[in-house]
FINULO-956653 format. One record per residue (C-alpha): residue number from 1; x, y, z. Coordinates in steps of 0.2 Angstrom, whole numbers, always signed. Layout:
REM residues N
+------+-------+-------+-------+
: resi :     u :     v :     w :
+------+-------+-------+-------+
:  NUM :     X :     Y :     Z :
...
+------+-------+-------+-------+
//
This chain:
REM residues 118
+------+-------+-------+-------+
: resi :     u :     v :     w :
+------+-------+-------+-------+
:    1 :   +32 :   -24 :  -100 :
:    2 :   +46 :   -14 :  -108 :
:    3 :   +50 :    +4 :  -102 :
:    4 :   +41 :   +10 :  -118 :
:    5 :   +25 :    +1 :  -112 :
:    6 :   +14 :   +13 :  -102 :
:    7 :    +5 :    +6 :   -87 :
:    8 :   -11 :   +13 :   -95 :
:    9 :    -9 :    +1 :  -109 :
:   10 :   -10 :   -14 :   -97 :
:   11 :   -29 :   -13 :   -99 :
:   12 :   -42 :   -21 :   -87 :
:   13 :   -38 :   -39 :   -89 :
:   14 :   -35 :   -44 :   -71 :
:   15 :   -29 :   -61 :   -76 :
:   16 :   -15 :   -55 :   -86 :
:   17 :    +2 :   -61 :   -79 :
:   18 :   +17 :   -50 :   -78 :
:   19 :   +35 :   -55 :   -75 :
:   20 :   +44 :   -51 :   -59 :
:   21 :   +53 :   -36 :   -68 :
:   22 :   +36 :   -30 :   -75 :
:   23 :   +28 :   -32 :   -58 :
:   24 :   +42 :   -22 :   -50 :
:   25 :   +40 :    -8 :   -63 :
:   26 :   +21 :    -8 :   -60 :
:   27 :   +24 :    -6 :   -41 :
:   28 :   +38 :    +6 :   -43 :
:   29 :   +51 :    -6 :   -33 :
:   30 :   +67 :   -14 :   -38 :
:   31 :   +65 :   -32 :   -44 :
:   32 :   +76 :   -38 :   -30 :
:   33 :   +63 :   -31 :   -18 :
:   34 :   +50 :   -42 :   -25 :
:   35 :   +62 :   -57 :   -23 :
:   36 :   +65 :   -52 :    -5 :
:   37 :   +47 :   -50 :    -1 :
:   38 :   +43 :   -68 :    -8 :
:   39 :   +57 :   -76 :    +2 :
:   40 :   +50 :   -67 :   +18 :
:   41 :   +32 :   -72 :   +14 :
:   42 :   +27 :   -54 :   +11 :
:   43 :   +21 :   -43 :    -4 :
:   44 :    +8 :   -47 :   -17 :
:   45 :    +2 :   -64 :   -22 :
:   46 :   +11 :   -73 :   -35 :
:   47 :   +11 :   -88 :   -46 :
:   48 :   +25 :  -100 :   -47 :
:   49 :   +26 :  -111 :   -63 :
:   50 :   +34 :  -127 :   -59 :
:   51 :   +52 :  -130 :   -65 :
:   52 :   +66 :  -142 :   -62 :
:   53 :   +72 :  -146 :   -44 :
:   54 :   +89 :  -140 :   -39 :
:   55 :  +103 :  -149 :   -30 :
:   56 :   +96 :  -143 :   -13 :
:   57 :   +78 :  -151 :   -17 :
:   58 :   +70 :  -134 :   -20 :
:   59 :   +58 :  -131 :   -34 :
:   60 :   +64 :  -119 :   -47 :
:   61 :   +53 :  -111 :   -59 :
:   62 :   +46 :   -95 :   -66 :
:   63 :   +37 :   -82 :   -55 :
:   64 :   +22 :   -72 :   -62 :
:   65 :   +11 :   -59 :   -54 :
:   66 :    -8 :   -57 :   -59 :
:   67 :   -12 :   -39 :   -63 :
:   68 :   -27 :   -40 :   -53 :
:   69 :   -17 :   -46 :   -38 :
:   70 :    -5 :   -31 :   -40 :
:   71 :   -19 :   -19 :   -41 :
:   72 :   -27 :   -27 :   -25 :
:   73 :   -10 :   -25 :   -16 :
:   74 :    -8 :    -7 :   -21 :
:   75 :   -26 :    -4 :   -15 :
:   76 :   -24 :   -13 :    +1 :
:   77 :    -8 :    -2 :    +5 :
:   78 :   -16 :   +14 :    +1 :
:   79 :   -14 :   +27 :   +14 :
:   80 :   -26 :   +42 :   +15 :
:   81 :   -22 :   +58 :   +24 :
:   82 :   -36 :   +66 :   +35 :
:   83 :   -43 :   +82 :   +30 :
:   84 :   -38 :   +98 :   +40 :
:   85 :   -55 :   +98 :   +49 :
:   86 :   -53 :   +79 :   +53 :
:   87 :   -36 :   +83 :   +60 :
:   88 :   -42 :   +98 :   +70 :
:   89 :   -56 :   +87 :   +77 :
:   90 :   -44 :   +73 :   +82 :
:   91 :   -32 :   +85 :   +91 :
:   92 :   -47 :   +93 :  +100 :
:   93 :   -53 :   +76 :  +105 :
:   94 :   -36 :   +71 :  +112 :
:   95 :   -34 :   +87 :  +122 :
:   96 :   -52 :   +85 :  +129 :
:   97 :   -48 :   +67 :  +134 :
:   98 :   -32 :   +72 :  +141 :
:   99 :   -39 :   +86 :  +152 :
:  100 :   -58 :   +81 :  +155 :
:  101 :   -60 :   +96 :  +167 :
:  102 :   -60 :  +109 :  +154 :
:  103 :   -74 :  +121 :  +153 :
:  104 :   -85 :  +123 :  +138 :
:  105 :   -77 :  +141 :  +136 :
:  106 :   -59 :  +133 :  +137 :
:  107 :   -64 :  +120 :  +124 :
:  108 :   -71 :  +134 :  +112 :
:  109 :   -54 :  +143 :  +114 :
:  110 :   -45 :  +127 :  +110 :
:  111 :   -56 :  +125 :   +94 :
:  112 :   -52 :  +142 :   +89 :
:  113 :   -34 :  +141 :   +92 :
:  114 :   -33 :  +125 :   +82 :
:  115 :   -42 :  +133 :   +67 :
:  116 :   -59 :  +125 :   +71 :
:  117 :   -76 :  +133 :   +73 :
:  118 :   -80 :  +140 :   +90 :
+------+-------+-------+-------+
//
């Protein structure tokens, strides 16, 4: 995928295979990062097409990334931020758990101070 190719032009063919450079561009990382992830057993799934064996007995070959695997990797690493109300509720729960002797009035004051409903 050249720089001129837009990610939207990739279509929906999840079996389409991208090169390491294309996959890195898709993920927004450096191609060396993908190489490091592969050597560490991390990162998205990849396909290794057999090549010659080097002098150290290692299989050399071409690496490709299926578009569907890249999309699944992105989805698996999606981080959603809680809404303000969820955040307030979480803080109230933490305060109540930390101080179980609070009265209902004190809890109502905490809710109000944190922006929640009384």
